[in-house]
C-alpha positions as CSV (number, residue, x, y, z in Angstrom):
1,X,51.1,107.6,107.0
2,X,54.8,107.9,107.5
3,X,56.1,107.2,111.0
4,X,57.5,110.3,112.6
5,X,59.7,110.0,115.6
6,X,58.7,112.4,118.5
7,X,60.5,115.5,119.6
8,X,62.0,113.7,122.5
9,X,63.8,111.2,120.2
10,X,67.2,109.7,120.9
11,X,69.8,111.9,119.3
12,X,72.7,109.6,118.7
13,X,76.1,111.1,119.3
14,X,79.3,109.3,118.2
15,X,82.1,109.4,120.7
16,X,85.6,108.2,119.8
17,X,89.3,109.2,119.9
18,X,92.0,109.1,117.2
19,X,92.2,111.6,114.4
20,X,90.0,111.2,111.4
21,X,91.3,111.8,107.9
22,X,93.8,114.7,108.2
23,X,92.5,116.6,105.1
24,X,89.0,116.7,106.6
25,X,90.3,118.1,109.9
26,X,92.5,120.7,108.2
27,X,89.6,121.8,106.0
28,X,87.1,122.1,108.9
29,X,89.6,124.0,111.0
30,X,90.3,126.4,108.1
31,X,86.8,127.2,107.3
32,X,85.4,127.4,110.8
33,X,87.0,130.2,112.8
34,X,85.3,130.9,116.1
35,X,85.8,134.7,116.0
36,X,83.6,137.6,117.0
37,X,82.2,139.2,113.8
38,X,81.1,142.7,113.7
39,X,77.3,143.1,114.3
40,X,75.4,146.2,113.2
41,X,73.2,147.9,115.8
42,X,69.8,146.9,114.4
43,X,70.9,143.2,114.1
44,X,72.2,143.2,117.6
45,X,68.8,144.6,118.8
46,X,67.0,141.9,116.7
47,X,69.2,139.2,118.2
48,X,68.2,140.4,121.7
49,X,64.5,140.2,120.8
50,X,64.9,136.7,119.4
51,X,66.9,135.7,122.5
52,X,64.1,136.9,124.7
53,X,61.6,134.9,122.6
54,X,63.8,131.8,123.0
55,X,63.9,132.2,126.8
56,X,60.1,132.0,126.9
57,X,60.1,129.2,124.3
58,X,62.5,127.1,126.3
59,X,60.4,127.6,129.5
60,X,57.2,126.3,127.9
61,X,59.1,123.5,126.0
62,X,60.9,122.3,129.2
63,X,57.5,122.3,131.0
64,X,56.1,120.2,128.1
65,X,53.4,122.8,127.6
66,X,52.9,122.0,124.0
67,X,49.7,124.1,123.8
68,X,51.6,127.2,124.8
69,X,54.5,126.1,122.6
70,X,52.3,126.0,119.5
71,X,50.9,129.4,120.3
72,X,54.4,130.8,119.8
73,X,54.2,129.8,116.1
74,X,52.8,132.0,113.4
75,X,49.2,131.0,112.8
76,X,49.1,130.7,109.0
77,X,48.4,127.0,109.1
78,X,51.6,126.1,107.3
79,X,54.6,125.9,109.6
80,X,57.7,124.2,108.5
81,X,59.7,122.0,110.9
82,X,62.8,120.1,109.9
83,X,64.0,117.7,112.7
84,X,67.4,116.0,112.3
85,X,66.0,112.6,112.9
86,X,63.1,112.8,110.4
87,X,64.1,112.1,106.8
88,X,61.8,114.7,105.3
89,X,60.6,118.2,106.3
90,X,57.3,118.5,108.1
91,X,54.9,120.9,106.4
92,X,51.6,122.1,108.0
93,X,49.9,122.3,111.3
94,X,48.9,118.7,111.5
95,X,52.4,117.4,110.9
96,X,53.7,119.7,113.7
97,X,51.0,118.6,116.0
98,X,51.8,115.0,115.4
99,X,55.5,115.6,116.0
100,X,54.9,117.3,119.3
101,X,52.2,114.9,120.5
102,X,52.8,111.5,118.8
103,X,50.9,109.5,121.5
104,X,48.2,111.5,123.0
105,X,47.6,110.8,126.7
106,X,50.8,108.8,127.1
107,X,53.8,110.0,129.0
108,X,57.0,109.1,127.2
109,X,59.3,111.8,128.3
110,X,60.3,112.2,131.9
111,X,62.0,115.5,131.3
112,X,63.7,117.8,128.8
113,X,66.0,120.8,129.3
114,X,66.6,122.9,126.3
115,X,69.0,125.9,126.4
116,X,69.4,128.3,123.5
117,X,72.5,130.5,122.9
118,X,74.7,132.1,120.3
119,X,71.8,133.9,118.6
120,X,72.5,135.8,115.4
121,X,69.8,137.3,113.3
122,X,69.0,139.6,110.4
123,X,65.9,141.2,108.9
124,X,64.5,139.9,105.6
125,X,61.7,142.5,105.8
126,X,60.6,144.7,108.7
127,X,58.4,141.9,109.9
128,X,60.4,138.8,108.9
129,X,63.7,137.7,110.3
130,X,66.0,134.8,110.0
131,X,68.1,133.6,112.9
132,X,70.8,131.1,113.7
133,X,71.4,129.8,117.2
134,X,72.6,126.8,119.2
135,X,70.6,124.4,121.3
136,X,72.1,122.4,124.2
137,X,69.7,119.8,125.6
138,X,69.4,117.1,128.2
139,X,66.5,114.7,128.2
140,X,65.2,111.5,129.7
141,X,62.8,109.0,128.2
142,X,60.7,106.8,130.5
143,X,62.7,103.7,131.4
144,X,66.0,104.9,129.8
145,X,69.1,106.6,131.0
146,X,69.4,110.4,130.6
147,X,71.2,111.7,127.5
148,X,72.4,115.0,126.3
149,X,73.7,116.8,123.2
150,X,73.7,119.9,121.1
151,X,72.7,121.1,117.6
152,X,72.7,124.1,115.3
153,X,69.4,125.7,114.3
154,X,68.3,128.1,111.6
155,X,64.8,129.5,111.9
156,X,62.5,132.1,110.3
157,X,60.5,134.4,112.5
158,X,57.5,136.6,111.6
159,X,56.1,139.4,113.6
160,X,52.4,139.4,114.5
161,X,50.7,142.0,116.7
162,X,54.1,143.3,117.7
163,X,55.5,139.9,118.8
164,X,57.9,137.5,117.0
165,X,56.5,134.1,116.1
166,X,58.3,131.1,114.6
167,X,57.2,130.1,111.1
168,X,60.0,127.8,109.9
169,X,62.6,125.8,111.8
170,X,65.5,123.6,110.7
171,X,68.0,121.6,112.7
172,X,71.4,121.6,111.1
173,X,73.6,119.0,112.7
174,X,77.3,118.8,111.7
175,X,78.4,116.0,109.5
176,X,79.2,112.8,111.4
177,X,83.0,113.0,110.9
178,X,83.2,116.6,112.0
179,X,80.9,116.0,115.0
180,X,82.9,112.9,115.9
181,X,86.1,114.9,115.8
182,X,84.7,117.5,118.2
183,X,83.5,114.7,120.5
184,X,86.9,113.1,120.3
185,X,88.5,116.2,121.7
186,X,85.8,116.7,124.3
187,X,85.6,113.2,125.6
188,X,88.8,111.3,125.1
189,X,88.9,107.5,125.7
190,X,90.3,106.5,129.1
191,X,90.5,102.7,128.9
192,X,91.8,100.2,126.4
193,X,88.3,99.0,125.8
194,X,87.1,102.6,125.1
195,X,90.1,103.2,122.8
196,X,89.3,100.1,120.8
197,X,85.6,101.0,120.5
198,X,86.5,104.5,119.3
199,X,88.9,103.1,116.7
200,X,86.2,100.8,115.5
201,X,83.8,103.7,115.2
202,X,86.4,105.7,113.3
203,X,86.8,102.9,110.7
204,X,83.0,102.4,110.5
205,X,82.4,106.1,109.8
206,X,85.1,106.1,107.2
207,X,83.7,103.0,105.5
208,X,80.2,104.4,105.5
209,X,81.3,107.7,104.0
210,X,83.3,106.0,101.3
211,X,80.5,103.6,100.5
212,X,78.2,106.6,99.8
213,X,80.3,108.0,96.9
214,X,78.0,108.1,93.8
215,X,78.6,105.9,90.8
216,X,80.4,107.8,88.1
217,X,82.2,110.2,90.5
218,X,85.6,108.9,89.2
219,X,84.6,110.1,85.7
220,X,83.4,113.4,87.1
221,X,86.8,113.9,88.7
222,X,88.7,112.8,85.6
223,X,86.9,115.4,83.5
224,X,88.0,118.1,85.9
225,X,91.5,117.0,86.8
226,X,93.0,120.2,85.4
227,X,90.4,122.5,86.8
228,X,91.6,125.5,88.9
229,X,89.3,127.3,91.3
230,X,88.2,130.8,90.2
231,X,88.1,133.4,93.0
């Protein structure tokens, strides 16, 4: 059986200063505009319902009441859960149970505080909805220092007996360079040692990104060197 890290895993965030590749920053800033989009009335109401669900979900999650947490999932025996630290999606009730309770009877997590916000939602059918939202979290593993972070989420909800239930959930972290750029702005280096560490991290991320370019990509680009986008 594959090893699945638990829900209270360490979510590594990369902190560093110094600008990353300029084209990447320009592209990210251009495509991501934090503006208020118009929301139609029924979607605004739906977002309110999902937000209310998430308030209750956070309460049972933060109390580590996993029995109650699982009761908030649609009971068709086939939930889908995609955690950022697991390299494959988790399909089925047993997978979800193992993820939420990897070591029965053993306390590994001292505390977790999840907060959900920025909920947007739309109907797929009258009883099925998809939503995007943000999670901010703080957690502490036994014997380790507290840590915090945030993530983006897309989830599918299904209504049963008049109540929304989760049926599919996927965490959607930003790419490492984009995330690092945001952290760079939020937590600038203060000392020479921190600046040196951040510069090393910058170079490491750049090296890893370039090392992952697929073989044959040069030929792919050469074949399309005169290509103009069609809009």
